[in-house]
N, CA, C and O atoms as a GROMACS GRO file, in nm:
protein
  608
    1UNK      N    1   0.082  -0.120   0.000
    1UNK     CA    2   0.000   0.000   0.000
    1UNK      C    3   0.087   0.127   0.000
    1UNK      O    4   0.040   0.234  -0.039
    2UNK      N    5   0.210   0.114   0.043
    2UNK     CA    6   0.308   0.223   0.038
    2UNK      C    7   0.276   0.344   0.125
    2UNK      O    8   0.317   0.455   0.091
    3UNK      N    9   0.205   0.326   0.233
    3UNK     CA   10   0.178   0.437   0.323
    3UNK      C   11   0.293   0.460   0.421
    3UNK      O   12   0.310   0.571   0.470
    4UNK      N   13   0.371   0.357   0.449
    4UNK     CA   14   0.477   0.364   0.548
    4UNK      C   15   0.580   0.472   0.520
    4UNK      O   16   0.620   0.546   0.610
    5UNK      N   17   0.623   0.481   0.396
    5UNK     CA   18   0.722   0.581   0.358
    5UNK      C   19   0.668   0.722   0.380
    5UNK      O   20   0.738   0.810   0.430
    6UNK      N   21   0.543   0.742   0.342
    6UNK     CA   22   0.484   0.875   0.357
    6UNK      C   23   0.466   0.912   0.504
    6UNK      O   24   0.488   1.027   0.542
    7UNK      N   25   0.425   0.816   0.585
    7UNK     CA   26   0.410   0.844   0.728
    7UNK      C   27   0.545   0.881   0.789
    7UNK      O   28   0.555   0.974   0.868
    8UNK      N   29   0.647   0.807   0.750
    8UNK     CA   30   0.782   0.835   0.802
    8UNK      C   31   0.826   0.976   0.761
    8UNK      O   32   0.879   1.051   0.844
    9UNK      N   33   0.805   1.011   0.635
    9UNK     CA   34   0.843   1.145   0.587
    9UNK      C   35   0.768   1.254   0.663
    9UNK      O   36   0.828   1.354   0.702
   10UNK      N   37   0.640   1.236   0.684
   10UNK     CA   38   0.560   1.334   0.758
   10UNK      C   39   0.610   1.348   0.901
   10UNK      O   40   0.623   1.459   0.954
   11UNK      N   41   0.639   1.236   0.962
   11UNK     CA   42   0.688   1.235   1.100
   11UNK      C   43   0.822   1.307   1.111
   11UNK      O   44   0.843   1.389   1.201
   12UNK      N   45   0.912   1.275   1.019
   12UNK     CA   46   1.045   1.337   1.022
   12UNK      C   47   1.038   1.487   0.993
   12UNK      O   48   1.110   1.566   1.055
   13UNK      N   49   0.952   1.527   0.899
   13UNK     CA   50   0.936   1.671   0.870
   13UNK      C   51   0.885   1.747   0.991
   13UNK      O   52   0.920   1.863   1.012
   14UNK      N   53   0.801   1.682   1.070
   14UNK     CA   54   0.747   1.746   1.189
   14UNK      C   55   0.847   1.741   1.305
   14UNK      O   56   0.828   1.807   1.407
   15UNK      N   57   0.952   1.661   1.289
   15UNK     CA   58   1.056   1.653   1.390
   15UNK      C   59   1.016   1.577   1.515
   15UNK      O   60   1.058   1.610   1.625
   16UNK      N   61   0.935   1.473   1.497
   16UNK     CA   62   0.896   1.391   1.612
   16UNK      C   63   0.950   1.249   1.595
   16UNK      O   64   0.976   1.204   1.484
   17UNK      N   65   0.965   1.182   1.705
   17UNK     CA   66   1.018   1.046   1.703
   17UNK      C   67   0.904   0.945   1.685
   17UNK      O   68   0.786   0.977   1.700
   18UNK      N   69   0.944   0.823   1.653
   18UNK     CA   70   0.846   0.716   1.646
   18UNK      C   71   0.779   0.698   1.781
   18UNK      O   72   0.659   0.672   1.789
   19UNK      N   73   0.856   0.710   1.887
   19UNK     CA   74   0.802   0.694   2.022
   19UNK      C   75   0.696   0.798   2.052
   19UNK      O   76   0.593   0.766   2.112
   20UNK      N   77   0.720   0.922   2.011
   20UNK     CA   78   0.622   1.029   2.035
   20UNK      C   79   0.492   1.004   1.959
   20UNK      O   80   0.383   1.023   2.013
   21UNK      N   81   0.505   0.960   1.834
   21UNK     CA   82   0.384   0.932   1.756
   21UNK      C   83   0.312   0.808   1.811
   21UNK      O   84   0.189   0.804   1.814
   22UNK      N   85   0.389   0.710   1.854
   22UNK     CA   86   0.329   0.592   1.916
   22UNK      C   87   0.251   0.630   2.042
   22UNK      O   88   0.142   0.579   2.066
   23UNK      N   89   0.307   0.720   2.122
   23UNK     CA   90   0.237   0.766   2.242
   23UNK      C   91   0.106   0.836   2.205
   23UNK      O   92   0.005   0.816   2.272
   24UNK      N   93   0.108   0.917   2.100
   24UNK     CA   94  -0.014   0.983   2.052
   24UNK      C   95  -0.120   0.880   2.017
   24UNK      O   96  -0.239   0.898   2.044
   25UNK      N   97  -0.076   0.770   1.954
   25UNK     CA   98  -0.169   0.664   1.913
   25UNK      C   99  -0.207   0.571   2.028
   25UNK      O  100  -0.302   0.494   2.017
   26UNK      N  101  -0.132   0.578   2.137
   26UNK     CA  102  -0.158   0.491   2.251
   26UNK      C  103  -0.109   0.349   2.229
   26UNK      O  104  -0.170   0.253   2.277
   27UNK      N  105   0.001   0.336   2.155
   27UNK     CA  106   0.057   0.204   2.126
   27UNK      C  107   0.206   0.204   2.158
   27UNK      O  108   0.266   0.308   2.185
   28UNK      N  109   0.265   0.087   2.154
   28UNK     CA  110   0.407   0.069   2.176
   28UNK      C  111   0.487   0.119   2.055
   28UNK      O  112   0.443   0.104   1.941
   29UNK      N  113   0.603   0.177   2.080
   29UNK     CA  114   0.686   0.230   1.972
   29UNK      C  115   0.728   0.121   1.874
   29UNK      O  116   0.741   0.147   1.754
   30UNK      N  117   0.751   0.001   1.924
   30UNK     CA  118   0.790  -0.110   1.835
   30UNK      C  119   0.678  -0.143   1.736
   30UNK      O  120   0.702  -0.165   1.618
   31UNK      N  121   0.555  -0.145   1.787
   31UNK     CA  122   0.442  -0.168   1.697
   31UNK      C  123   0.433  -0.058   1.593
   31UNK      O  124   0.415  -0.084   1.475
   32UNK      N  125   0.447   0.066   1.639
   32UNK     CA  126   0.442   0.178   1.544
   32UNK      C  127   0.550   0.162   1.437
   32UNK      O  128   0.524   0.188   1.319
   33UNK      N  129   0.670   0.122   1.475
   33UNK     CA  130   0.779   0.109   1.376
   33UNK      C  131   0.742   0.010   1.267
   33UNK      O  132   0.783   0.025   1.152
   34UNK      N  133   0.663  -0.092   1.304
   34UNK     CA  134   0.617  -0.190   1.203
   34UNK      C  135   0.521  -0.125   1.103
   34UNK      O  136   0.512  -0.170   0.989
   35UNK      N  137   0.449  -0.022   1.145
   35UNK     CA  138   0.361   0.049   1.052
   35UNK      C  139   0.443   0.121   0.945
   35UNK      O  140   0.407   0.119   0.827
   36UNK      N  141   0.552   0.184   0.986
   36UNK     CA  142   0.636   0.256   0.890
   36UNK      C  143   0.704   0.162   0.792
   36UNK      O  144   0.723   0.197   0.676
   37UNK      N  145   0.741   0.044   0.838
   37UNK     CA  146   0.805  -0.052   0.748
   37UNK      C  147   0.702  -0.140   0.676
   37UNK      O  148   0.737  -0.219   0.588
   38UNK      N  149   0.577  -0.125   0.715
   38UNK     CA  150   0.466  -0.203   0.662
   38UNK      C  151   0.482  -0.352   0.685
   38UNK      O  152   0.432  -0.434   0.608
   39UNK      N  153   0.553  -0.386   0.793
   39UNK     CA  154   0.561  -0.525   0.835
   39UNK      C  155   0.430  -0.569   0.898
   39UNK      O  156   0.397  -0.688   0.901
   40UNK      N  157   0.355  -0.472   0.948
   40UNK     CA  158   0.221  -0.495   1.003
   40UNK      C  159   0.126  -0.397   0.936
   40UNK      O  160   0.160  -0.282   0.910
   41UNK      N  161   0.006  -0.444   0.911
   41UNK     CA  162  -0.095  -0.355   0.855
   41UNK      C  163  -0.143  -0.258   0.961
   41UNK      O  164  -0.168  -0.297   1.076
   42UNK      N  165  -0.156  -0.136   0.924
   42UNK     CA  166  -0.204  -0.034   1.016
   42UNK      C  167  -0.356  -0.040   1.023
   42UNK      O  168  -0.422  -0.032   0.919
   43UNK      N  169  -0.413  -0.053   1.141
   43UNK     CA  170  -0.560  -0.054   1.151
   43UNK      C  171  -0.618   0.082   1.111
   43UNK      O  172  -0.553   0.185   1.125
   44UNK      N  173  -0.739   0.079   1.061
   44UNK     CA  174  -0.804   0.204   1.018
   44UNK      C  175  -0.808   0.309   1.128
   44UNK      O  176  -0.793   0.428   1.100
   45UNK      N  177  -0.828   0.268   1.253
   45UNK     CA  178  -0.835   0.367   1.360
   45UNK      C  179  -0.703   0.440   1.376
   45UNK      O  180  -0.702   0.560   1.405
   46UNK      N  181  -0.590   0.372   1.358
   46UNK     CA  182  -0.460   0.439   1.367
   46UNK      C  183  -0.431   0.520   1.241
   46UNK      O  184  -0.372   0.627   1.247
   47UNK      N  185  -0.472   0.468   1.127
   47UNK     CA  186  -0.458   0.541   1.002
   47UNK      C  187  -0.535   0.673   1.010
   47UNK      O  188  -0.484   0.778   0.971
   48UNK      N  189  -0.655   0.665   1.058
   48UNK     CA  190  -0.743   0.780   1.076
   48UNK      C  191  -0.676   0.883   1.169
   48UNK      O  192  -0.673   1.002   1.138
   49UNK      N  193  -0.622   0.835   1.282
   49UNK     CA  194  -0.559   0.923   1.381
   49UNK      C  195  -0.433   0.988   1.325
   49UNK      O  196  -0.409   1.107   1.349
   50UNK      N  197  -0.354   0.914   1.251
   50UNK     CA  198  -0.231   0.970   1.192
   50UNK      C  199  -0.266   1.078   1.090
   50UNK      O  200  -0.202   1.183   1.087
   51UNK      N  201  -0.366   1.053   1.009
   51UNK     CA  202  -0.408   1.153   0.910
   51UNK      C  203  -0.460   1.279   0.978
   51UNK      O  204  -0.436   1.390   0.932
   52UNK      N  205  -0.531   1.261   1.087
   52UNK     CA  206  -0.579   1.376   1.165
   52UNK      C  207  -0.461   1.453   1.223
   52UNK      O  208  -0.457   1.576   1.215
   53UNK      N  209  -0.366   1.382   1.280
   53UNK     CA  210  -0.248   1.444   1.342
   53UNK      C  211  -0.169   1.528   1.241
   53UNK      O  212  -0.129   1.641   1.271
   54UNK      N  213  -0.145   1.472   1.122
   54UNK     CA  214  -0.065   1.541   1.021
   54UNK      C  215  -0.148   1.625   0.925
   54UNK      O  216  -0.093   1.692   0.837
   55UNK      N  217  -0.280   1.623   0.941
   55UNK     CA  218  -0.370   1.697   0.853
   55UNK      C  219  -0.349   1.660   0.706
   55UNK      O  220  -0.333   1.746   0.619
   56UNK      N  221  -0.350   1.529   0.681
   56UNK     CA  222  -0.340   1.478   0.545
   56UNK      C  223  -0.454   1.380   0.520
   56UNK      O  224  -0.517   1.332   0.613
   57UNK      N  225  -0.478   1.353   0.394
   57UNK     CA  226  -0.584   1.259   0.360
   57UNK      C  227  -0.530   1.116   0.355
   57UNK      O  228  -0.412   1.093   0.330
   58UNK      N  229  -0.618   1.022   0.379
   58UNK     CA  230  -0.583   0.882   0.365
   58UNK      C  231  -0.552   0.853   0.218
   58UNK      O  232  -0.463   0.775   0.187
   59UNK      N  233  -0.627   0.917   0.129
   59UNK     CA  234  -0.602   0.900  -0.014
   59UNK      C  235  -0.458   0.938  -0.050
   59UNK      O  236  -0.395   0.872  -0.133
   60UNK      N  237  -0.406   1.043   0.013
   60UNK     CA  238  -0.266   1.083  -0.008
   60UNK      C  239  -0.172   0.975   0.044
   60UNK      O  240  -0.078   0.936  -0.026
   61UNK      N  241  -0.195   0.927   0.165
   61UNK     CA  242  -0.106   0.825   0.221
   61UNK      C  243  -0.104   0.698   0.137
   61UNK      O  244   0.000   0.634   0.124
   62UNK      N  245  -0.219   0.661   0.080
   62UNK     CA  246  -0.226   0.541  -0.002
   62UNK      C  247  -0.178   0.565  -0.145
   62UNK      O  248  -0.170   0.470  -0.224
   63UNK      N  249  -0.147   0.689  -0.180
   63UNK     CA  250  -0.098   0.718  -0.314
   63UNK      C  251  -0.209   0.729  -0.418
   63UNK      O  252  -0.182   0.719  -0.538
   64UNK      N  253  -0.333   0.749  -0.374
   64UNK     CA  254  -0.445   0.764  -0.466
   64UNK      C  255  -0.454   0.906  -0.521
   64UNK      O  256  -0.515   0.928  -0.625
   65UNK      N  257  -0.393   1.001  -0.452
   65UNK     CA  258  -0.391   1.140  -0.497
   65UNK      C  259  -0.263   1.206  -0.448
   65UNK      O  260  -0.205   1.164  -0.348
   66UNK      N  261  -0.220   1.309  -0.518
   66UNK     CA  262  -0.103   1.387  -0.475
   66UNK      C  263  -0.146   1.502  -0.384
   66UNK      O  264  -0.063   1.566  -0.320
   67UNK      N  265  -0.277   1.527  -0.380
   67UNK     CA  266  -0.331   1.633  -0.294
   67UNK      C  267  -0.323   1.586  -0.150
   67UNK      O  268  -0.383   1.485  -0.113
   68UNK      N  269  -0.247   1.660  -0.067
   68UNK     CA  270  -0.224   1.616   0.071
   68UNK      C  271  -0.350   1.618   0.156
   68UNK      O  272  -0.370   1.529   0.239
   69UNK      N  273  -0.434   1.719   0.137
   69UNK     CA  274  -0.557   1.723   0.215
   69UNK      C  275  -0.667   1.787   0.132
   69UNK      O  276  -0.642   1.853   0.032
   70UNK      N  277  -0.788   1.766   0.177
   70UNK     CA  278  -0.902   1.820   0.106
   70UNK      C  279  -0.941   1.954   0.166
   70UNK      O  280  -0.918   1.981   0.283
   71UNK      N  281  -1.001   2.036   0.084
   71UNK     CA  282  -1.035   2.172   0.126
   71UNK      C  283  -1.139   2.176   0.238
   71UNK      O  284  -1.137   2.266   0.323
   72UNK      N  285  -1.228   2.080   0.238
   72UNK     CA  286  -1.328   2.077   0.344
   72UNK      C  287  -1.264   2.026   0.474
   72UNK      O  288  -1.166   1.952   0.470
   73UNK      N  289  -1.319   2.067   0.585
   73UNK     CA  290  -1.266   2.022   0.714
   73UNK      C  291  -1.290   1.873   0.730
   73UNK      O  292  -1.401   1.824   0.709
   74UNK      N  293  -1.186   1.802   0.768
   74UNK     CA  294  -1.198   1.658   0.787
   74UNK      C  295  -1.255   1.629   0.925
   74UNK      O  296  -1.216   1.690   1.025
   75UNK      N  297  -1.346   1.534   0.928
   75UNK     CA  298  -1.402   1.487   1.055
   75UNK      C  299  -1.289   1.417   1.131
   75UNK      O  300  -1.213   1.340   1.072
   76UNK      N  301  -1.279   1.442   1.260
   76UNK     CA  302  -1.170   1.384   1.339
   76UNK      C  303  -1.214   1.268   1.427
   76UNK      O  304  -1.136   1.217   1.507
   77UNK      N  305  -1.339   1.227   1.413
   77UNK     CA  306  -1.387   1.113   1.491
   77UNK      C  307  -1.441   1.004   1.399
   77UNK      O  308  -1.492   1.032   1.291
   78UNK      N  309  -1.427   0.883   1.445
   78UNK     CA  310  -1.475   0.767   1.368
   78UNK      C  311  -1.619   0.738   1.408
   78UNK      O  312  -1.652   0.727   1.526
   79UNK      N  313  -1.705   0.724   1.306
   79UNK     CA  314  -1.844   0.688   1.330
   79UNK      C  315  -1.871   0.560   1.249
   79UNK      O  316  -1.895   0.566   1.128
   80UNK      N  317  -1.866   0.446   1.316
   80UNK     CA  318  -1.880   0.318   1.246
   80UNK      C  319  -2.016   0.303   1.178
   80UNK      O  320  -2.026   0.236   1.075
   81UNK      N  321  -2.119   0.364   1.234
   81UNK     CA  322  -2.252   0.357   1.170
   81UNK      C  323  -2.248   0.430   1.036
   81UNK      O  324  -2.299   0.380   0.936
   82UNK      N  325  -2.189   0.549   1.034
   82UNK     CA  326  -2.177   0.627   0.909
   82UNK      C  327  -2.093   0.552   0.807
   82UNK      O  328  -2.128   0.547   0.689
   83UNK      N  329  -1.984   0.493   0.852
   83UNK     CA  330  -1.898   0.415   0.761
   83UNK      C  331  -1.979   0.299   0.702
   83UNK      O  332  -1.974   0.274   0.582
   84UNK      N  333  -2.052   0.230   0.788
   84UNK     CA  334  -2.136   0.118   0.740
   84UNK      C  335  -2.240   0.164   0.640
   84UNK      O  336  -2.263   0.096   0.540
   85UNK      N  337  -2.303   0.278   0.665
   85UNK     CA  338  -2.401   0.332   0.570
   85UNK      C  339  -2.337   0.366   0.436
   85UNK      O  340  -2.395   0.341   0.331
   86UNK      N  341  -2.218   0.424   0.442
   86UNK     CA  342  -2.149   0.460   0.317
   86UNK      C  343  -2.105   0.336   0.240
   86UNK      O  344  -2.111   0.335   0.117
   87UNK      N  345  -2.062   0.234   0.310
   87UNK     CA  346  -2.024   0.109   0.244
   87UNK      C  347  -2.146   0.046   0.178
   87UNK      O  348  -2.138  -0.001   0.065
   88UNK      N  349  -2.257   0.044   0.250
   88UNK     CA  350  -2.381  -0.013   0.195
   88UNK      C  351  -2.427   0.065   0.071
   88UNK      O  352  -2.468   0.006  -0.029
   89UNK      N  353  -2.418   0.198   0.080
   89UNK     CA  354  -2.454   0.284  -0.034
   89UNK      C  355  -2.367   0.253  -0.155
   89UNK      O  356  -2.417   0.241  -0.267
   90UNK      N  357  -2.237   0.240  -0.133
   90UNK     CA  358  -2.144   0.207  -0.242
   90UNK      C  359  -2.177   0.071  -0.302
   90UNK      O  360  -2.178   0.054  -0.423
   91UNK      N  361  -2.203  -0.025  -0.215
   91UNK     CA  362  -2.235  -0.160  -0.262
   91UNK      C  363  -2.360  -0.159  -0.348
   91UNK      O  364  -2.364  -0.223  -0.454
   92UNK      N  365  -2.462  -0.086  -0.304
   92UNK     CA  366  -2.588  -0.080  -0.380
   92UNK      C  367  -2.571  -0.003  -0.511
   92UNK      O  368  -2.628  -0.041  -0.613
   93UNK      N  369  -2.492   0.105  -0.509
   93UNK     CA  370  -2.466   0.181  -0.633
   93UNK      C  371  -2.401   0.092  -0.738
   93UNK      O  372  -2.423   0.110  -0.858
   94UNK      N  373  -2.323  -0.003  -0.694
   94UNK     CA  374  -2.252  -0.093  -0.785
   94UNK      C  375  -2.324  -0.226  -0.803
   94UNK      O  376  -2.269  -0.322  -0.857
   95UNK      N  377  -2.451  -0.230  -0.755
   95UNK     CA  378  -2.537  -0.346  -0.772
   95UNK      C  379  -2.471  -0.475  -0.722
   95UNK      O  380  -2.471  -0.578  -0.790
   96UNK      N  381  -2.413  -0.465  -0.602
   96UNK     CA  382  -2.347  -0.578  -0.540
   96UNK      C  383  -2.427  -0.626  -0.420
   96UNK      O  384  -2.478  -0.544  -0.343
   97UNK      N  385  -2.437  -0.755  -0.403
   97UNK     CA  386  -2.491  -0.810  -0.280
   97UNK      C  387  -2.377  -0.814  -0.177
   97UNK      O  388  -2.260  -0.800  -0.212
   98UNK      N  389  -2.413  -0.833  -0.053
   98UNK     CA  390  -2.308  -0.850   0.048
   98UNK      C  391  -2.221  -0.970   0.013
   98UNK      O  392  -2.099  -0.967   0.030
   99UNK      N  393  -2.283  -1.075  -0.035
   99UNK     CA  394  -2.209  -1.196  -0.070
   99UNK      C  395  -2.111  -1.171  -0.184
   99UNK      O  396  -1.998  -1.221  -0.182
  100UNK      N  397  -2.154  -1.095  -0.284
  100UNK     CA  398  -2.066  -1.066  -0.397
  100UNK      C  399  -1.948  -0.979  -0.353
  100UNK      O  400  -1.835  -1.004  -0.394
  101UNK      N  401  -1.974  -0.877  -0.271
  101UNK     CA  402  -1.864  -0.794  -0.222
  101UNK      C  403  -1.769  -0.878  -0.137
  101UNK      O  404  -1.648  -0.862  -0.145
  102UNK      N  405  -1.824  -0.967  -0.057
  102UNK     CA  406  -1.741  -1.056   0.025
  102UNK      C  407  -1.652  -1.143  -0.063
  102UNK      O  408  -1.535  -1.164  -0.033
  103UNK      N  409  -1.710  -1.193  -0.171
  103UNK     CA  410  -1.633  -1.275  -0.266
  103UNK      C  411  -1.519  -1.194  -0.327
  103UNK      O  412  -1.407  -1.244  -0.338
  104UNK      N  413  -1.546  -1.070  -0.366
  104UNK     CA  414  -1.443  -0.983  -0.424
  104UNK      C  415  -1.329  -0.961  -0.325
  104UNK      O  416  -1.212  -0.958  -0.362
  105UNK      N  417  -1.366  -0.945  -0.197
  105UNK     CA  418  -1.267  -0.916  -0.094
  105UNK      C  419  -1.207  -1.042  -0.030
  105UNK      O  420  -1.120  -1.035   0.056
  106UNK      N  421  -1.257  -1.158  -0.074
  106UNK     CA  422  -1.211  -1.286  -0.020
  106UNK      C  423  -1.236  -1.295   0.131
  106UNK      O  424  -1.148  -1.328   0.210
  107UNK      N  425  -1.358  -1.264   0.166
  107UNK     CA  426  -1.402  -1.274   0.306
  107UNK      C  427  -1.541  -1.334   0.307
  107UNK      O  428  -1.585  -1.393   0.208
  108UNK      N  429  -1.610  -1.321   0.417
  108UNK     CA  430  -1.745  -1.378   0.427
  108UNK      C  431  -1.852  -1.269   0.424
  108UNK      O  432  -1.825  -1.152   0.452
  109UNK      N  433  -1.971  -1.310   0.391
  109UNK     CA  434  -2.085  -1.218   0.388
  109UNK      C  435  -2.108  -1.160   0.527
  109UNK      O  436  -2.145  -1.043   0.540
  110UNK      N  437  -2.087  -1.240   0.631
  110UNK     CA  438  -2.111  -1.191   0.767
  110UNK      C  439  -2.014  -1.079   0.805
  110UNK      O  440  -2.051  -0.989   0.882
  111UNK      N  441  -1.894  -1.081   0.753
  111UNK     CA  442  -1.798  -0.972   0.779
  111UNK      C  443  -1.852  -0.842   0.718
  111UNK      O  444  -1.847  -0.737   0.782
  112UNK      N  445  -1.901  -0.850   0.596
  112UNK     CA  446  -1.958  -0.732   0.529
  112UNK      C  447  -2.080  -0.682   0.606
  112UNK      O  448  -2.097  -0.562   0.625
  113UNK      N  449  -2.163  -0.774   0.650
  113UNK     CA  450  -2.283  -0.736   0.728
  113UNK      C  451  -2.243  -0.664   0.857
  113UNK      O  452  -2.307  -0.566   0.895
  114UNK      N  453  -2.140  -0.712   0.923
  114UNK     CA  454  -2.094  -0.648   1.047
  114UNK      C  455  -2.042  -0.507   1.020
  114UNK      O  456  -2.066  -0.415   1.099
  115UNK      N  457  -1.973  -0.488   0.909
  115UNK     CA  458  -1.926  -0.354   0.871
  115UNK      C  459  -2.046  -0.262   0.847
  115UNK      O  460  -2.052  -0.150   0.897
  116UNK      N  461  -2.141  -0.312   0.770
  116UNK     CA  462  -2.256  -0.229   0.733
  116UNK      C  463  -2.344  -0.196   0.854
  116UNK      O  464  -2.409  -0.091   0.855
  117UNK      N  465  -2.348  -0.281   0.953
  117UNK     CA  466  -2.426  -0.254   1.075
  117UNK      C  467  -2.350  -0.160   1.169
  117UNK      O  468  -2.406  -0.113   1.268
  118UNK      N  469  -2.224  -0.133   1.138
  118UNK     CA  470  -2.143  -0.047   1.224
  118UNK      C  471  -2.090  -0.120   1.346
  118UNK      O  472  -2.050  -0.056   1.444
  119UNK      N  473  -2.089  -0.250   1.342
  119UNK     CA  474  -2.039  -0.328   1.457
  119UNK      C  475  -1.888  -0.336   1.458
  119UNK      O  476  -1.826  -0.337   1.564
  120UNK      N  477  -1.828  -0.341   1.341
  120UNK     CA  478  -1.682  -0.348   1.328
  120UNK      C  479  -1.634  -0.240   1.232
  120UNK      O  480  -1.705  -0.201   1.139
  121UNK      N  481  -1.514  -0.192   1.256
  121UNK     CA  482  -1.451  -0.097   1.167
  121UNK      C  483  -1.386  -0.175   1.053
  121UNK      O  484  -1.320  -0.275   1.076
  122UNK      N  485  -1.406  -0.128   0.933
  122UNK     CA  486  -1.355  -0.197   0.815
  122UNK      C  487  -1.204  -0.218   0.825
  122UNK      O  488  -1.131  -0.130   0.870
  123UNK      N  489  -1.160  -0.334   0.784
  123UNK     CA  490  -1.017  -0.366   0.786
  123UNK      C  491  -0.945  -0.287   0.676
  123UNK      O  492  -0.999  -0.266   0.568
  124UNK      N  493  -0.825  -0.243   0.707
  124UNK     CA  494  -0.748  -0.159   0.615
  124UNK      C  495  -0.732  -0.222   0.476
  124UNK      O  496  -0.751  -0.152   0.376
  125UNK      N  497  -0.697  -0.351   0.466
  125UNK     CA  498  -0.682  -0.406   0.330
  125UNK      C  499  -0.812  -0.403   0.250
  125UNK      O  500  -0.810  -0.383   0.128
  126UNK      N  501  -0.924  -0.422   0.319
  126UNK     CA  502  -1.054  -0.418   0.250
  126UNK      C  503  -1.086  -0.275   0.208
  126UNK      O  504  -1.135  -0.252   0.098
  127UNK      N  505  -1.058  -0.179   0.295
  127UNK     CA  506  -1.077  -0.038   0.260
  127UNK      C  507  -0.998  -0.004   0.135
  127UNK      O  508  -1.051   0.055   0.041
  128UNK      N  509  -0.873  -0.041   0.134
  128UNK     CA  510  -0.784  -0.013   0.021
  128UNK      C  511  -0.839  -0.076  -0.108
  128UNK      O  512  -0.848  -0.010  -0.211
  129UNK      N  513  -0.874  -0.205  -0.101
  129UNK     CA  514  -0.925  -0.276  -0.219
  129UNK      C  515  -1.052  -0.213  -0.274
  129UNK      O  516  -1.065  -0.192  -0.394
  130UNK      N  517  -1.146  -0.183  -0.186
  130UNK     CA  518  -1.273  -0.125  -0.229
  130UNK      C  519  -1.251   0.009  -0.296
  130UNK      O  520  -1.304   0.036  -0.404
  131UNK      N  521  -1.171   0.093  -0.232
  131UNK     CA  522  -1.150   0.228  -0.286
  131UNK      C  523  -1.076   0.225  -0.418
  131UNK      O  524  -1.105   0.304  -0.508
  132UNK      N  525  -0.980   0.136  -0.429
  132UNK     CA  526  -0.906   0.124  -0.555
  132UNK      C  527  -0.996   0.071  -0.667
  132UNK      O  528  -0.995   0.124  -0.778
  133UNK      N  529  -1.071  -0.033  -0.638
  133UNK     CA  530  -1.156  -0.096  -0.740
  133UNK      C  531  -1.269  -0.004  -0.786
  133UNK      O  532  -1.300   0.001  -0.905
  134UNK      N  533  -1.330   0.070  -0.692
  134UNK     CA  534  -1.447   0.150  -0.726
  134UNK      C  535  -1.417   0.300  -0.734
  134UNK      O  536  -1.508   0.382  -0.744
  135UNK      N  537  -1.288   0.334  -0.729
  135UNK     CA  538  -1.243   0.472  -0.747
  135UNK      C  539  -1.310   0.570  -0.649
  135UNK      O  540  -1.341   0.684  -0.684
  136UNK      N  541  -1.331   0.522  -0.528
  136UNK     CA  542  -1.395   0.605  -0.425
  136UNK      C  543  -1.288   0.651  -0.326
  136UNK      O  544  -1.190   0.580  -0.302
  137UNK      N  545  -1.308   0.766  -0.268
  137UNK     CA  546  -1.214   0.821  -0.172
  137UNK      C  547  -1.220   0.742  -0.041
  137UNK      O  548  -1.327   0.716   0.014
  138UNK      N  549  -1.102   0.704   0.009
  138UNK     CA  550  -1.091   0.640   0.140
  138UNK      C  551  -1.146   0.732   0.248
  138UNK      O  552  -1.214   0.688   0.340
  139UNK      N  553  -1.114   0.861   0.235
  139UNK     CA  554  -1.158   0.960   0.333
  139UNK      C  555  -1.310   0.973   0.333
  139UNK      O  556  -1.372   0.991   0.438
  140UNK      N  557  -1.371   0.964   0.214
  140UNK     CA  558  -1.518   0.967   0.206
  140UNK      C  559  -1.576   0.842   0.273
  140UNK      O  560  -1.665   0.851   0.357
  141UNK      N  561  -1.524   0.726   0.234
  141UNK     CA  562  -1.580   0.601   0.285
  141UNK      C  563  -1.567   0.592   0.438
  141UNK      O  564  -1.654   0.535   0.504
  142UNK      N  565  -1.459   0.648   0.493
  142UNK     CA  566  -1.440   0.646   0.638
  142UNK      C  567  -1.507   0.764   0.708
  142UNK      O  568  -1.491   0.782   0.829
  143UNK      N  569  -1.581   0.845   0.633
  143UNK     CA  570  -1.657   0.954   0.694
  143UNK      C  571  -1.574   1.074   0.735
  143UNK      O  572  -1.621   1.158   0.811
  144UNK      N  573  -1.451   1.084   0.686
  144UNK     CA  574  -1.368   1.200   0.720
  144UNK      C  575  -1.413   1.323   0.642
  144UNK      O  576  -1.404   1.435   0.691
  145UNK      N  577  -1.460   1.302   0.520
  145UNK     CA  578  -1.506   1.411   0.433
  145UNK      C  579  -1.635   1.370   0.365
  145UNK      O  580  -1.669   1.252   0.358
  146UNK      N  581  -1.708   1.470   0.314
  146UNK     CA  582  -1.827   1.444   0.235
  146UNK      C  583  -1.800   1.461   0.086
  146UNK      O  584  -1.869   1.402   0.003
  147UNK      N  585  -1.701   1.539   0.052
  147UNK     CA  586  -1.661   1.565  -0.087
  147UNK      C  587  -1.511   1.572  -0.095
  147UNK      O  588  -1.450   1.628  -0.004
  148UNK      N  589  -1.447   1.519  -0.197
  148UNK     CA  590  -1.506   1.445  -0.307
  148UNK      C  591  -1.536   1.301  -0.267
  148UNK      O  592  -1.468   1.241  -0.184
  149UNK      N  593  -1.640   1.249  -0.327
  149UNK     CA  594  -1.676   1.111  -0.302
  149UNK      C  595  -1.589   1.019  -0.388
  149UNK      O  596  -1.538   0.917  -0.342
  150UNK      N  597  -1.574   1.058  -0.513
  150UNK     CA  598  -1.496   0.976  -0.605
  150UNK      C  599  -1.364   1.044  -0.637
  150UNK      O  600  -1.354   1.167  -0.637
  151UNK      N  601  -1.265   0.964  -0.665
  151UNK     CA  602  -1.133   1.014  -0.700
  151UNK      C  603  -1.129   1.048  -0.848
  151UNK      O  604  -1.200   0.987  -0.928
  152UNK      N  605  -1.049   1.143  -0.883
  152UNK     CA  606  -1.037   1.181  -1.026
  152UNK      C  607  -0.958   1.078  -1.103
  152UNK      O  608  -0.938   1.094  -1.224
   0.00000   0.00000   0.00000
């Protein structure tokens, strides 16, 4: 996904250590270091928090756009119900059943149902796959912004 290099560059430009950013996230510095090297997938909640901290878009971190942030104010809190509603809306716009989306993502229908009900936060690899395949903004799908919905 190539977000690790960008996170490291942002952190170094701001002049903070991995330990300081890990403390902000409420995690161990060793775990955080794995995010920068991408040895471990970064959960959406930490991705969301890092983007809020550096005032950048998730789309920028994932390399979907060169625009660092969107003009509209980004929401700084996670609302799993809103994320679930947006995922369901996207699925219906693309005439997909939960089962078909699950098949595309190589998961189960029940996982998709849990996301859409707002019970679980979408997994980062699934977020990435969905946004790449359907050209939708990660920031939109995670409820950080309302516009743009789709990437150029």
